[in-house]
N, C-alpha and C positions, 0 to 999 in steps of 0.2 A: 396534459397528456405526456409531456416529456418527463415529469416527475414520476409518473406511474411506471414508465419504462425503466427509468434509472433505479427506482426502488426494487423492481423485480430482478434486475441484474445483480444488485447487492444481495438480495435474498437468496439467489441461486448460487452464490459464491460459497465455497467451502473453506477458503483459506484467506483470512484477513489478518494483517500484521501492521502495527504502527511502527514506522521507521523514523528515528531521529537522525537527520542527515547533518545538522549542525545545531548550535546552541539555541537557535530561534525557530527552526523549521522541523515540523513533524508531518509526515505524509502517511497515507493509508495505502498499503500494497495488497492487491487481490490475489495475485498468482505467484507461484514460485519462480517463474521466468522473470516477472517484473522485479521480484526481490533480487534475483541474481544480477539483473541489469543495473539496478540502483546501487547495489553493493560494489559493482565494478566501477561506477562513476564516483562513488563516495566510499572509499575503503574504511573510513573511520565511522561509518554509520552504525547505529546501535538499535537493535530491535527492542521495542517497548510493548509490553502486553497490557 
């Protein structure tokens, strides 16, 4: 049941970006607000499409 709810959240999202915050770590960001927060914490982060 959790997997279904999680899948519907991702499906409803319109903004998905991969963000490389260091040499080993890549995260997925769903919203522009989250992207702004991560960029504030890690100014050297690079967006990967």
